[in-house]
C-alpha positions in Angstrom: 114.4 129.2 109.3 116.1 132.4 110.6 119.1 131.5 108.4 116.8 132.2 105.1 115.7 135.9 106.0 117.1 138.6 103.3 119.4 141.7 104.1 116.7 143.8 104.8 114.8 141.5 107.0 117.7 140.7 109.0 118.6 144.5 109.6 115.0 145.0 110.7 115.2 142.1 113.2 118.5 143.4 114.6 116.9 146.3 115.6 113.4 145.4 117.2 113.9 141.9 117.9 116.0 142.7 121.3 113.1 145.0 122.3 110.4 142.1 122.2 109.5 140.2 125.7 110.3 137.1 124.0 110.3 135.0 121.1 108.7 131.4 120.6 110.2 129.3 118.3 109.2 125.5 117.2 112.6 124.6 116.4 116.1 123.8 118.1 118.2 125.6 115.5 116.2 128.3 115.7 116.3 128.6 119.3 120.0 128.5 119.7 121.0 130.7 116.9 118.3 133.5 118.5 119.9 132.6 121.8 123.4 133.0 120.1 122.4 136.8 119.3 121.2 137.6 122.8 117.3 137.9 121.5 114.9 136.5 124.0 114.1 133.7 123.2 111.8 130.4 124.2 111.6 127.0 122.7 108.1 126.0 122.0 108.0 122.7 120.2 105.3 122.3 117.5 102.0 121.0 118.1 100.6 117.8 116.4 97.9 119.2 114.1 94.6 118.7 114.3 93.7 115.9 111.8 91.5 112.4 111.8 94.6 110.5 112.1 94.4 106.6 111.2 96.4 104.3 110.5 98.1 103.9 107.1 97.9 100.8 104.5 101.7 99.8 104.2 100.6 97.7 101.3 100.0 101.0 99.2 103.3 101.3 97.7 103.1 105.1 97.5 106.0 107.5 98.6 104.3 110.6 99.3 105.6 114.5 98.9 103.6 116.9 99.6 104.5 121.0 99.7 104.9 124.1 97.3 106.7 124.1 93.8 109.6 126.1 94.8 113.3 126.1 94.7 113.4 125.8 98.8 111.1 122.8 98.5 113.1 121.0 96.1 110.5 118.2 94.2 112.8 117.9 91.1 115.7 116.7 92.8 113.1 114.0 94.9 111.9 113.3 91.1 115.6 113.4 90.0 116.2 110.4 92.9 113.2 108.6 92.0 114.4 108.0 88.2 117.5 106.9 89.4 116.5 104.3 91.5 116.4 100.9 89.3 113.0 99.9 87.6 113.1 96.4 89.4 112.8 98.4 92.8 110.3 101.0 91.6 108.0 98.2 90.4 104.5 98.7 91.5 105.3 101.8 93.6 104.4 105.4 92.8 105.9 108.9 94.0 102.8 111.0 94.6 103.6 115.0 94.9 100.6 117.0 96.3 100.9 120.8 95.8 101.2 123.7 93.4 103.6 126.5 92.6 105.7 128.4 90.5 107.5 125.0 89.5 104.7 122.6 88.5 105.3 123.2 84.4 109.3 122.2 85.3 108.4 119.4 87.2 106.0 118.0 84.4 108.2 118.5 81.7 110.8 116.2 83.4 108.6 113.5 84.2 107.0 113.2 80.6 111.0 113.8 79.0 112.2 111.0 81.2 109.0 108.8 80.4 108.5 108.8 84.4 104.3 109.5 83.6 103.5 106.1 84.9 105.0 106.2 88.1 104.9 109.8 89.2 101.7 111.4 89.5 101.4 115.4 90.2 98.1 116.2 91.8 96.8 119.8 93.1 96.2 120.4 96.8 92.9 119.0 98.5 90.9 119.4 101.6 91.1 115.5 102.7 94.4 115.5 103.5 94.0 112.8 105.9 93.1 110.2 103.0 96.3 111.5 101.4 98.7 110.6 104.2 96.4 107.4 105.0 97.3 105.8 101.6 100.7 106.2 101.4 103.6 103.7 102.7 106.4 106.5 102.8 106.7 110.2 103.2 109.7 111.7 101.3 111.0 115.1 101.3 114.0 116.8 99.7 113.5 120.4 100.9 116.6 122.7 101.1 115.3 124.1 104.1 112.1 124.5 106.2 110.8 126.9 108.7 109.6 123.8 110.8 108.6 120.7 108.4 104.3 120.6 109.6 104.0 118.2 106.5 106.9 115.8 108.4 104.8 116.3 111.7 101.5 115.4 109.9 103.1 112.3 108.2 104.4 110.9 111.2 101.0 111.5 113.2 100.0 108.5 110.5 102.8 106.3 111.6 104.6 107.0 107.9 108.5 106.2 107.8 110.2 109.8 107.2 112.9 110.6 105.1 114.7 113.8 104.6 117.6 116.1 104.0 118.7 117.3 107.2 118.1 120.9 106.2 117.5 124.0 108.3 115.8 123.3 110.4 112.8 121.6 110.9 113.5 117.7 110.0 115.8 117.4 112.3 113.2 118.2 115.5 110.9 115.7 114.0 113.0 112.8 112.4 115.1 109.9 115.1 116.0 106.7 114.4 112.6 105.2 115.0 110.8 106.7 112.5 112.9 107.5 109.8 115.9 108.8 108.0 117.5 112.3 108.3 120.3 112.6 105.2 122.9 114.6 105.8 122.6 117.6 103.3 123.6 117.1 99.7 124.0 113.4 100.1 122.2 112.4 97.2 123.3 108.5 97.0 122.6 108.1 100.6 118.9 109.1 100.2 118.6 107.3 96.9 120.2 104.2 99.2 117.7 104.5 102.1 114.3 105.1 100.0 115.2 102.1 97.9 
């Protein structure tokens, strides 16, 4: 997202962006921001990825998250929300988190120390991502920011219901009243209720 750049990058951008013919951006938020600052910009919605789409198994009882294990992707918040849902509701369900990154040990430590090992699985990235999407029933994202949110678009392509915080900038371009819940940033309680 345009708002995520550091000070040096923003200064370089301000000096150079106005000189280009046009910038194509995949989110309405970035389009509005660039236009506000007078940059030549064109809104180009992101295209659906080329995957072998298939119908999901809604009986699988798997909540899926895919992404790098970084502070921006905020999987620890998803794990905390999962832990706060009553065991009666979570019974028979698994939270599957696919990815790798700097916070993998922190996530694993939290899972073990809170007795969640039987209901949360952390798995490394894999090539057969189609099978992962198709074997889930819900896609959950707790990112603090997204450049676009390609995983949401992919999950929607498989027909998975989506839930995400309304972070800058991708989720609001993908989630609507028909395919999931867009939760106001920081509203943990509402996220928990909708996920439940």
